C-alpha positions in Angstrom: -5.6 104.6 -87.7 -1.9 104.3 -88.4 -0.7 106.7 -91.1 -4.0 108.6 -91.2 -6.6 108.8 -94.0 -4.1 108.8 -96.9 -2.4 105.7 -95.6 -5.8 104.0 -95.2 -6.8 104.8 -98.8 -3.5 103.5 -100.1 -4.0 100.2 -98.2 -7.5 100.0 -99.8 -5.8 99.7 -103.2 -4.4 96.3 -102.1 -7.3 93.8 -102.6 -6.2 91.6 -99.7 -5.8 94.6 -97.3 -9.1 96.1 -98.6 -11.0 92.9 -97.8 -9.4 92.8 -94.3 -10.3 96.5 -93.6 -13.9 96.1 -94.8 -14.3 92.9 -92.7 -13.1 94.8 -89.7 -15.5 97.7 -90.3 -18.3 95.2 -90.9 -17.4 93.4 -87.6 -17.7 96.7 -85.7 -21.0 97.5 -87.3 -22.3 94.1 -86.3 -20.9 93.7 -82.8 -19.7 97.0 -81.6 -21.3 100.5 -81.6 -23.1 99.7 -84.9 -25.4 97.3 -83.0 -25.9 95.3 -86.2 -28.3 98.0 -87.5 -27.2 100.8 -89.9 -30.0 102.9 -88.3 -27.8 103.1 -85.1 -25.1 105.1 -86.9 -26.2 108.7 -87.4 -24.2 111.5 -89.2 -23.6 114.7 -87.3 -21.4 116.5 -89.7 -20.8 115.7 -93.4 -19.0 118.5 -95.1 -19.2 117.0 -98.6 -23.0 116.3 -98.4 -24.8 118.3 -95.7 -28.1 116.6 -96.7 -26.8 113.5 -94.9 -26.4 115.4 -91.6 -29.0 114.0 -89.1 -29.5 111.0 -91.4 -28.3 107.4 -90.7 -26.0 105.0 -92.5 -29.3 103.1 -93.3 -30.7 106.2 -94.9 -27.6 106.7 -97.1 -27.7 103.1 -98.2 -31.4 103.3 -99.2 -30.9 106.6 -101.0 -28.1 105.0 -103.1 -30.2 101.9 -103.9 -28.2 99.6 -101.6 -29.5 96.9 -99.3 -28.8 98.3 -95.8 -26.6 95.4 -94.7 -23.5 95.6 -92.5 -21.3 94.7 -95.5 -22.7 97.6 -97.5 -22.5 99.9 -94.5 -18.8 99.1 -94.3 -18.4 100.1 -98.0 -20.2 103.4 -97.4 -17.9 104.1 -94.4 -14.9 103.8 -96.8 -16.7 105.9 -99.3 -17.2 108.5 -96.7 -13.4 108.5 -95.9 -12.6 108.9 -99.6 -14.8 112.0 -99.7 -13.3 113.6 -96.7 -14.7 111.8 -93.7 -17.7 112.5 -91.5 -18.6 112.7 -87.8 -21.1 110.3 -86.4 -23.4 109.5 -83.4 -23.7 105.9 -82.3 -26.9 104.8 -80.7 -25.4 101.9 -78.7 -26.6 102.4 -75.1 -29.6 101.0 -73.3 -31.5 103.3 -70.9 -31.4 100.6 -68.2 -27.6 100.6 -68.3 -27.4 104.4 -68.3 -29.6 104.5 -65.1 -27.7 101.7 -63.4 -24.4 103.4 -64.0 -25.7 106.8 -63.1 -27.0 105.7 -59.8 -23.8 104.0 -58.7 -22.3 106.0 -55.8 -18.8 106.3 -57.4 -20.0 107.6 -60.8 -19.9 111.3 -61.8 -21.8 113.1 -64.5 -20.1 115.0 -67.3 -20.1 115.3 -71.0 -17.6 115.5 -73.9 -20.0 117.8 -75.7 -18.8 121.3 -76.6 -20.1 124.7 -77.6 -21.5 124.9 -81.1 -23.1 127.7 -83.1 -26.9 127.5 -83.2 -27.8 125.5 -86.3 -24.3 124.4 -87.1 -24.3 120.8 -88.2 -26.4 118.1 -86.5 -24.6 117.4 -83.2 -25.4 115.0 -80.4 -28.1 116.6 -78.2 -25.8 116.3 -75.2 -24.1 119.4 -76.5 -27.2 121.4 -75.5 -28.8 119.4 -72.7 -26.6 117.0 -70.7 -27.1 118.5 -67.2 -30.7 119.7 -67.6 -31.6 116.2 -68.8 -30.1 114.7 -65.6 -32.1 117.2 -63.5 -35.3 117.0 -65.3 -35.6 113.5 -66.7 -33.5 111.3 -64.5 -34.0 113.1 -61.2 -37.4 114.7 -61.3 -39.3 112.5 -63.6 -37.7 109.0 -63.1 -36.3 109.4 -59.6 -33.0 107.7 -60.5 -31.2 110.3 -58.4 -32.3 112.6 -55.6 -31.9 116.3 -56.7 -29.1 116.9 -54.2 -27.2 113.7 -55.3 -27.6 114.7 -59.0 -26.1 118.2 -58.3 -23.3 116.7 -56.2 -22.4 114.3 -59.1 -22.2 117.2 -61.5 -20.3 119.7 -59.3 -18.3 119.0 -56.2 -17.6 115.3 -56.9 -15.9 115.9 -60.3 -14.2 119.0 -59.1 -12.5 117.0 -56.3 -11.7 114.1 -58.5 -10.2 116.2 -61.3 -8.4 118.5 -58.8 -10.0 121.9 -59.3 -9.5 123.9 -56.1 -12.2 126.2 -54.7 -14.8 125.0 -57.1 -17.8 122.7 -56.9 -19.4 124.1 -53.7 -21.1 127.3 -52.6 -18.7 128.4 -50.0 -17.1 131.6 -48.7 -13.9 132.4 -50.5 -14.6 129.9 -53.3 -15.2 130.9 -57.0 -18.8 131.8 -57.6 -19.8 129.4 -60.4 -23.6 129.2 -59.9 -26.6 128.1 -61.8 -30.1 129.1 -60.7 -32.7 126.7 -62.0 -36.3 125.8 -61.3 -36.4 122.2 -60.1 -40.0 121.8 -61.3 -39.4 122.8 -64.9 -35.7 122.4 -65.8 -35.2 119.9 -68.6 -33.5 119.5 -71.9 -35.3 120.0 -75.2 -32.6 118.9 -77.7 -33.3 115.6 -79.5 -31.5 113.5 -82.0 -33.9 114.7 -84.6 -33.8 118.4 -83.6 -30.6 119.0 -81.5 -30.3 122.7 -81.7 -32.7 123.5 -78.9 -31.8 125.2 -75.6 -33.0 123.7 -72.3 -35.7 125.4 -70.2 -35.9 126.2 -66.5 -32.5 127.9 -66.2 -32.8 131.6 -65.4 -29.5 132.7 -64.0 -25.9 131.7 -64.4 -22.9 133.1 -62.7 -19.3 132.4 -63.9 -16.4 133.4 -61.7 -18.7 135.9 -59.9 -20.1 137.5 -63.1 -23.7 137.1 -64.1 -23.6 135.6 -67.6 -27.2 134.7 -67.9 -29.9 137.0 -66.4 -33.6 136.1 -66.7 -32.7 133.6 -69.3 -30.9 136.0 -71.5 -27.2 135.5 -72.3 -24.8 138.4 -71.5 -21.6 138.4 -73.5 -19.2 138.9 -70.6 -16.8 136.0 -71.2 -15.8 135.7 -67.6 -14.7 132.1 -67.9 -11.1 130.9 -67.9 -9.2 127.7 -68.6 -9.1 125.4 -65.5 -6.0 123.3 -64.9 -5.5 120.6 -62.4 -3.6 121.8 -59.3 -0.5 119.7 -58.8 0.6 119.3 -55.2 
């Protein structure tokens, strides 16, 4: 967004530009991540109205007495920007596509989720359960991946692709980054409705040779470090 939020709001004062901007947002709601349904756009963080966190653009429209159309959704997006902006979750993927892409031999498994304080905001559930979900749902329950293949796609494969030396395998002389889990029980519990839930089935975690989770209890050792790609 060229010029940032202030520039956008200034452009919105020009009727012609405002119509163009609203049309562009409406287009994205109809044909891009909005999926032509305001219920597919969910708020994860709304500093100016925390009651909207976890709710959808559809919920906001109905609350304010608006018909939940893409056009009204676009107006609410601009209103959100005026009030300070918000973070959102877009329900735009189909499970069949997720499974097809996941099972391709050249795909790896990762997440752009990050650490969050328990109960802070209404984040995407991947912040809590990406990898346990792969192990429990896609590998054990659905059989999309064999367990060994799932682990490979989450460990050695990305380590080699990104360029992280001596990581991704259990090997003498390599960094001991280990997760001990029960393949019969491991799974995520975080949902879009209740995201702040830890996974189950993970008893032990070792980071750089230090045990950071023991019998399911976190130990505040902070043995991790920033990893940078090794340039040859």
